[in-house]
C-alpha positions, 0 to 999 in steps of 0.5 A, a space after each residue: 870448659 869440660 866439653 870441647 864443643 863448648 868452645 866458641 870459634 870465629 873464622 875471619 877470611 875475605 874469601 866467601 868460599 873459604 869462609 863458608 867451607 871452614 864454617 861447614 867443617 867446624 859446625 859439623 864437628 859440633 863447635 859454635 862457629 861465627 864468621 867475619 869477612 874482615 878484621 874490623 868485623 871480627 873485633 866487633 863480634 869479639 866485643 859482643 861475645 869473645 871467642 875462645 879460638 880465632 882462625 884468621 887469614 893472614 892477608 885481609 883488606 885494610 887490617 891484616 891478620 897479624 894486626 888482628 892477632 895483636 889486637 886480639 891478644 891485647 884485649 883477649 889474651 886467653 883467646 887462641 889464634 891460628 893464622 891461615 896463609 898462602 905464604 908459608 915461610 918460616 920467617 912469617 911463622 916465627 913473627 906470628 908466634 912471637 906476637 902470640 899466635 898458637 900456630 899457622 896453617 898454609 893454603 890449600 887448607 887440609 881439613 884434618 890439620 885444622 881439626 888437629 890444630 884446634 884440638 891441640 889448642 883446646 888441650 892447652 886451655 884445658 892444661 892451663 885450667 887444670 893448673 889453676 885448679 891445682 893452685 886453688 886446691 893447694 890454697 884451699 888446703 891452707 897452703 895459701 896461709 904460708 905466704 909466698 911458699 910455692 910448690 906441689 911436689 911431694 917434698 914440699 908437701 912434707 914441709 907443709 905437713 911439718 909446719 902444720 904439726 909444729 905450729 901450735 907447739 913451743 918447740 925450737 926449730 932448726 931450718 938448714 939448707 942451701 942459700 935461697 931455698 926459702 928458710 925465711 919463708 918457712 919461719 914466717 909460715 910457722 909463725 903465721 900458722 901458730 894461732 897463739 903467736 900469729 898476732 904478735 911480732 915476727 922478728 927476723 935477725 940476719 946474724 951474719 951481717 952484724 959484729 959480735 958486740 952489735 949482735 948482742 946489743 941487737 938481740 938483748 938490748 943495752 943500757 946507756 953508756 954500756 959501750 961507745 955509742 950507747 947514748 940511751 937505753 935500747 930494747 933488744 929483739 928478744 924483748 920486742 918479740 916477747 909472745 911472738 917469734 924471733 928468727 935467727 938467720 945464720 945462727 953459725 955466725 954466733 961467737 962461742 961467748 954469745 952462744 952461751 947467752 943464747 943457750 941460757 935463753 933457750 934453757 931458762 927464758 932469761 937474759 940481761 941487756 948489755 951492761 945491765 944486771 936486771 934479769 929479763 924474761 922472753 916468751 918468744 918462739 925461737 927459730 934458727 936457720 943456717 946454710 952450714 953443717 953445724 956438726 962440722 962446726 962442732 968438730 972444729 970447736 966453733 959451735 957448742 954441741 949442747 946448743 946444737 941439741 937445744 936448737 935441733 928439737 925439730 929439724 926442717 930442711 927445705 929441698 934445693 930447687 934442683 930436687 923439685 923441678 916439677 915445682 919450677 912452672 908454678 914458681 915461674 907463674 907466680 913471679 911472672 905475675 908478680 913482676 909483670 904487675 910491678 912493671 906494668 906488663 902482661 907476660 903470660 909465660 915462657 917460650 918452649 926453649 926457655 922452659 926447657 932451659 929452666 928445667 935443665 938448669 940446676 939452679 945453684 942459687 935456688 928460688 932466689 936465683 930463679 926469682 931474680 932471673 924472672 924479674 930481669 926477664 920481665 923487664 927485658 921482654 918486649 912480647 907476651 912470652 919470655 924468649 931466650 934473648 930476654 934472659 939475663 946471662 942466658 949463656 949460663 943456662 947452656 953451660 957456656 960460662 967459665 968451664 974447663 975443656 973437660 967439663 965441656 966435653 963431658 956435657 956434650 957427651 951427655 947431651 948427645 946421649 939424651 938427645 939420641 932417643 928424641 931423634 930416633 922417636 922423630 924419625 919413627 913418627 915421620 916414618 909412620 906418617 910417610 914423612 908428612 910433617 903436618 901429621 908428624 907434628 900433630 902426633 908429636 904435640 908440637 907445631 911445625 916450626 918446632 918440628 922443622 927446627 928439631 929436624 934441622 938440629 938432628 940433620 933429619 932432612 930427607 926420608 932417604 938419608 935416614 932409611 938407608 
């Protein structure tokens, strides 16, 4: 929805005076507003035509506001729910938030607070819509053909551009980078984008998992009796991948003697099966990958220099996740959807605390680590939002695992330095509002519970204690 006034609101309150008062306040603002006296009546109206935002009293006859919240979130997860209560305890607010409430408002109701809260919920809906549009735009640009590759950051756009440029060529490609950065996904994307090869086999070989003898047999095939266990002729991966693509992961695992045979395939396109004298040809596109520095291996005489220059015709280096943190949310959304479906759950996102943890963490295991964390969190989550308690080994995100005392002290010092501007900003905003927490939370773009927790964290408890 592009226009705020297109949003449909539903007010649920058993007190006629409050119900009618809210109706007039919001109708004057231009919203389309309906009213209900009970939760049961509200659900009937939702069944006729879902509302975008519901304002409901916590205390209702028969079915409570919390129960209405749960029912609405189950059937209409995109509807934002604001709870109105005379019992403004933090415990009640936290319980409501865990069940999916956007925010809560205490009685007596403040007109401006209602308007600001509705405005924030609309802004959140608009951000979600913009994010969906961004994903659609990327897909429409052809990025969807790259399978599970996700990211709109400049570094990933460069990767996409290189793939577009090399896909229609026969050039050998070297993909180097840290483990878990998606080297295999890039190889598959190149194959899928190559119109002359995409219908032919894509063959992946994990070279580091095989001994030299088995690797040679796996790549080139063998004839019966060529070694113990060779009970019949076997076709090799190069033969099977003819006309398609062969992806050699962990190319650094090749022995020097096997490197010579690979170099021959690269130069002349020919090879022999193990134990055979018949020369065969292969027209497979060769893509190799490594997480090692091949130049270091050359210096140690563990990798042939001529082979290095032969495989390094086109070099692609996917960035580690810590260098493209702006992509984390897109990746999280993808895996939340994937593993929610696999586990018959409906997980819609991360709590603010978890999102901040993910942004602060350096992800040494990169995308593979993030995927595993999301899978575990989805399995453990009981609500629609992933909370900190749902994260396996959450302590590592806070740096609490196996670190020296010096490392802990350094991190704490840095953390204090980073947090100091946030504390000062909160105090400035509170001062500008004459320490009205409702107004300050609205200006800061957070709910009152978050503001309360931050004030407690930074020891911002009284106006007098911070203003001298």
